[in-house]
C-alpha positions in Angstrom: -0.2 -0.1 0.2 0.9 3.2 -0.9 2.1 5.4 2.3 -0.4 8.0 3.0 0.0 11.7 1.7 -0.7 14.9 4.1 -4.4 15.6 4.3 -3.8 19.0 2.2 -6.7 18.2 -0.3 -9.8 19.2 2.8 -7.9 21.8 4.4 -6.6 23.4 0.8 -4.1 26.4 1.9 -5.9 29.6 3.4 -5.1 33.1 4.3 -3.4 34.6 6.4 -2.0 38.6 7.1 0.4 39.5 5.5 2.0 43.4 5.3 2.6 43.0 1.8 0.4 41.7 -1.3 3.7 39.5 -2.8 3.3 35.8 -3.1 2.6 33.6 -0.1 4.3 29.9 -0.2 2.9 26.9 1.3 5.2 25.6 3.8 5.8 21.7 5.9 8.2 21.7 8.3 7.6 18.1 10.3 10.1 15.8 10.8 10.7 11.9 10.0 12.8 11.3 13.1 10.4 13.2 14.8 7.0 11.7 13.7 8.3 8.3 13.7 7.9 8.6 17.5 4.5 9.9 17.0 4.0 6.8 14.3 5.0 4.4 16.3 3.3 4.8 19.9 0.0 4.6 17.6 0.3 1.8 15.9 1.7 0.2 19.1 -1.1 1.5 21.2 -3.6 0.6 18.1 -2.5 -3.1 17.9 -3.1 -3.7 21.6 -6.4 -2.1 21.5 -7.6 -3.9 19.0 -8.0 -0.6 16.5 -9.6 1.5 19.6 -7.0 3.9 20.6 -6.8 4.0 16.4 -9.5 7.2 16.7 -6.7 9.1 19.0 -4.6 8.2 16.6 -5.7 9.4 13.7 -6.2 13.0 15.8 -2.5 12.9 17.1 -1.2 12.3 13.3 -3.7 14.8 11.7 -2.4 17.4 14.7 1.1 17.0 14.0 0.5 17.2 9.8 -2.0 20.2 10.1 0.4 22.0 12.4 3.4 22.0 10.6 1.7 23.3 7.9 2.5 27.3 7.5 1.1 30.2 5.1 2.2 33.7 5.8 3.6 32.6 9.0 1.2 30.8 10.9 -0.1 26.9 10.5 -3.3 24.7 10.6 -5.2 23.5 13.3 -7.2 20.4 13.8 -10.2 20.3 16.1 -11.5 16.8 16.1 -12.7 15.1 19.0 -11.6 11.1 19.3 -14.7 9.9 20.9 -16.7 11.6 17.6 -14.5 9.7 15.7 -14.7 6.2 17.5 -18.1 6.7 17.5 -18.0 7.2 13.6 -15.5 3.9 13.6 -18.1 1.6 15.8 -21.1 2.6 13.2 -18.7 1.8 10.3 -17.9 -1.8 12.0 -21.8 -2.6 12.0 -22.4 -2.0 8.7 -19.2 -3.8 7.5 -20.3 -7.0 9.9 -23.8 -6.4 8.1 -22.8 -6.6 4.8 -20.6 -9.5 5.2 -22.8 -11.7 7.2 -25.4 -10.7 4.4 -23.2 -11.9 1.9 -22.2 -15.2 4.0 -26.4 -16.0 3.9 -26.6 -15.6 -0.1 -24.8 -14.0 -2.6 -28.4 -11.6 -3.3 -28.3 -10.7 0.1 -24.4 -9.6 -0.2 -25.7 -7.7 -3.1 -29.0 -6.1 -1.8 -26.7 -4.8 1.4 -24.0 -3.3 -0.6 -26.8 -1.6 -2.4 -28.1 0.2 0.4 -25.0 0.9 1.3 -24.2 2.7 -2.0 -27.3 4.5 -1.6 -26.4 5.4 1.8 -22.4 6.5 1.0 -23.2 10.0 -0.1 -25.2 11.1 2.7 -22.1 9.9 4.6 -20.1 11.1 1.9 -21.3 15.5 2.4 -20.8 14.6 6.2 -17.5 13.4 5.8 -16.5 16.6 3.7 -18.1 18.9 6.7 -16.7 17.1 9.6 -13.2 16.8 8.1 -13.8 21.2 6.8 -15.4 22.1 9.8 -12.6 20.8 12.0 -9.9 22.2 10.5 -8.6 26.2 10.7 -6.2 28.2 10.3 -5.7 31.4 12.9 -9.1 30.4 14.6 -10.9 31.1 12.0 -13.0 27.6 10.2 -13.5 25.9 6.8 -16.9 25.0 6.0 -18.6 22.7 3.2 -22.6 23.5 2.4 -23.3 20.9 -0.1 -26.0 19.3 -0.3 -26.9 15.6 0.0 -29.2 15.5 -2.7 -26.2 16.7 -5.0 -24.2 14.5 -3.9 -26.4 11.9 -4.9 -26.2 13.0 -8.6 -21.9 13.2 -8.4 -22.0 9.8 -6.8 -24.6 7.8 -7.7 -26.2 9.2 -11.0 -22.9 9.7 -12.6 -20.6 6.7 -12.1 -24.0 4.7 -13.1 -23.8 6.8 -16.3 -20.7 6.0 -17.4 -21.0 2.6 -16.7 -23.8 2.9 -19.7 -20.8 4.9 -21.6 -18.7 1.9 -21.3 -16.9 4.6 -19.2 -16.2 7.4 -21.2 -17.6 9.7 -19.1 -15.5 8.9 -16.4 -13.7 12.1 -16.9 -16.4 14.3 -16.9 -17.6 12.7 -13.2 -13.9 12.7 -11.8 -14.5 16.3 -13.1 -18.4 16.7 -11.6 -16.6 15.3 -8.3 -13.8 17.9 -7.7 -16.2 20.5 -8.6 -19.1 19.3 -6.2 -15.7 19.3 -3.2 -13.9 22.4 -3.7 -17.3 24.4 -4.9 -18.6 23.7 -2.1 -16.2 24.5 0.0 -15.8 28.0 2.1 -12.5 29.6 4.0 -15.3 31.5 6.4 -18.0 32.7 5.0 -16.1 33.1 1.5 -16.8 30.4 -0.7 -13.7 29.0 -3.0 -14.8 29.1 -6.8 -13.6 25.8 -8.7 -12.7 26.9 -12.2 -11.1 23.9 -13.6 -11.5 23.2 -17.4 -13.6 19.4 -18.1 -11.9 18.9 -21.5 -8.3 19.8 -18.9 -9.5 16.5 -17.1 -10.4 14.4 -20.9 -6.9 15.1 -21.5 -4.5 14.1 -19.0 -7.1 10.6 -18.6 -6.3 10.0 -22.8 -2.3 10.6 -21.3 -2.5 8.4 -18.5 -4.5 5.8 -21.1 -1.4 5.7 -23.4 0.8 6.1 -20.3 -0.9 2.6 -19.4 -1.0 0.8 -22.5 2.9 1.8 -22.6 3.3 0.7 -19.4 1.7 -3.2 -20.4 3.9 -3.2 -22.9 6.8 -2.7 -21.4 6.0 -5.0 -18.5 5.4 -8.2 -21.4 8.8 -7.6 -22.1 10.6 -7.9 -19.1 7.9 -10.6 -17.9 9.5 -12.5 -21.5 13.3 -11.1 -20.7 12.7 -12.4 -17.3 11.6 -16.4 -18.3 14.4 -16.3 -21.3 17.3 -15.3 -18.8 16.3 -17.3 -15.6 14.5 -20.2 -16.6 16.9 -22.1 -18.9 18.7 -22.3 -15.5 16.9 -24.6 -13.9 19.0 -27.9 -13.4 17.7 -31.2 -15.3 15.6 -32.9 -14.0 15.1 -30.6 -10.6 12.3 -32.0 -8.6 9.2 -28.9 -9.1 7.7 -27.1 -6.5 11.9 -27.0 -5.2 13.4 -23.7 -3.5 15.7 -23.8 -6.0 13.3 -23.3 -8.4 10.7 -20.8 -6.8 13.4 -18.8 -6.6 13.7 -18.3 -10.0 10.2 -18.2 -10.7 10.8 -15.3 -8.7 13.7 -14.0 -10.3 11.9 -14.7 -13.8 9.1 -12.2 -12.5 10.6 -9.9 -10.8 11.4 -7.0 -14.2 7.8 -7.5 -15.1 7.2 -6.7 -11.3 9.3 -4.0 -11.3 8.5 -2.7 -14.3 4.6 -2.5 -14.4 4.7 -1.2 -11.0 7.0 1.5 -11.5 4.8 2.6 -14.7 1.8 2.5 -12.3 3.4 4.7 -10.1 4.8 6.9 -12.9 1.0 6.9 -13.8 -0.3 8.3 -10.6 2.0 10.6 -10.6 1.1 12.3 -14.1 -3.1 12.0 -12.8 -1.6 13.2 -9.4 0.6 16.4 -10.9 -1.7 17.2 -13.9 -4.7 17.7 -12.4 -3.8 19.2 -8.9 -2.0 21.8 -11.1 -5.2 22.6 -12.9 -7.4 22.5 -10.1 -5.6 24.6 -7.6 -4.0 26.9 -10.5 -7.9 28.2 -11.7 -8.8 27.7 -7.8 -10.3 31.2 -6.3 -11.4 32.4 -2.6 -12.9 36.0 -2.9 -10.5 38.1 -5.0 -7.8 36.0 -4.2 -5.8 32.8 -6.2 -3.3 30.3 -5.9 -0.6 28.3 -7.5 -0.3 25.0 -8.3 3.2 24.3 -9.7 3.5 19.7 -9.4 6.6 18.7 -11.1 5.3 14.8 -12.2 8.4 13.6 -12.9 10.5 14.9 -9.4 6.7 13.2 -7.8 7.5 9.7 -9.2 11.0 10.1 -7.8 9.2 11.1 -4.8 6.4 8.2 -4.5 9.1 5.6 -6.3 12.2 5.8 -3.2 9.2 5.8 -0.8 7.3 2.5 -1.9 10.8 1.1 -2.2 12.0 2.3 0.8 8.9 0.7 2.8 9.1 -2.4 1.7 13.0 -2.6 2.0 12.4 -1.8 5.7 9.4 -3.7 6.3 7.1 -1.0 6.9 9.3 0.9 9.2 10.4 3.8 6.2 6.5 4.9 6.0 6.3 7.9 8.3 9.6 8.7 6.3 7.7 8.2 3.5 4.5 10.2 4.6 6.5 13.1 5.5 8.6 13.7 2.4 5.7 13.5 0.3 3.7 16.1 2.6 7.2 18.3 2.1 7.1 17.9 -2.1 3.2 18.4 -2.7 3.1 21.7 -0.1 6.0 22.7 -1.9 4.3 23.0 -4.6 1.4 25.5 -3.5 1.2 29.1 -3.7 -1.6 31.6 -2.6 -1.3 34.6 -4.1 -3.2 37.4 -2.7 -5.5 39.6 -4.8 -5.7 42.4 -2.2 -5.7 42.6 1.7 -6.2 39.5 3.4 -7.9 40.6 6.5 -11.5 40.9 5.6 -12.6 37.3 6.3 -15.2 36.7 9.2 -15.8 33.4 10.5 -18.7 31.4 9.0 -21.6 29.9 11.3 -20.9 27.5 13.5 -22.3 24.7 11.8 -23.3 20.9 13.6 -22.0 18.6 12.4 -20.7 14.7 13.1 -17.5 12.3 12.4 -20.1 9.5 11.4 -19.8 9.9 7.6 -15.8 10.6 8.1 -15.2 7.4 9.4 -17.3 5.3 8.1 -16.2 6.7 4.7 -12.6 5.5 5.9 -13.5 2.3 7.2 -14.9 1.5 3.2 -11.3 2.5 1.9 -13.8 5.3 -0.4 -11.7 8.6 -0.5 -12.3 11.9 -3.2 -9.4 13.4 -2.2 -6.6 13.5 -4.6 
């Protein structure tokens, strides 16, 4: 599994009060060694408490990443409560158990349970976004989310179903509408964000990604054939099948394929992430203010590849360092471009939100951020 990045997508760069209207760069000041101590304690306590401590671990992790993200001399903060998060995870666990139990009784029951969960998921996602944004702040001013549940059903249920009937040719359009729903309904205090990325850029990016995927598959196929040619003839005559030497040779034979294919998938992810983040944030508005995002896809691929390689080689112990490296690289690409005075924002109305949506979305491994 790839290391988790810092949660920048749900807590976008916000507004400080600089003296001038000069561009304000976002920076991340976390340390791998410092975060490793938090990560290892979180992991240990989550294991010995059978996952109960994971809610407290999540709050500690988000506190660290938010409070080490700096803009114009001030940092972000996270206000979510572990108790509320734990309640949401319990509800999520109950629903997952009900789905698993229904599937064990009958595939038809399992399909029905999955359909019911799919119908309630947009409602959960709206509350997920409200919970995450409302519990994110900058200089004491909280973010908000004003998306409506009815619109979420159109974006997260109707459009994906339509894309199936178009043989998934509408996937870039669906992705565009999801990002527009996420960002257009976000606000910093009372000031709304405005999403301006054209849908054409999503289609171009997906076409590039598909072309890259085709090249990856071809190269991986050549790598697999080459591995078979180079390694397999070295099998001693009469060697019994299934012996350790033969199994080692089989692993060596498929290793080139795994390296090429895995590297290619990371390259495709870096392409999608860099192009879409650049397009989305460079056309984002917050009142009179703009943003700039200049993620370098080649350098991002290097960060992702080394993170995955070192995480595998260290049996997972490099995970916190990988998260810090990715957070530092991602934050360094963002810049706020002030369009005037930056002290005119008033706090929005307090919203009563619950943690259920966020934690149930996490439980089912569904995340609309990119």
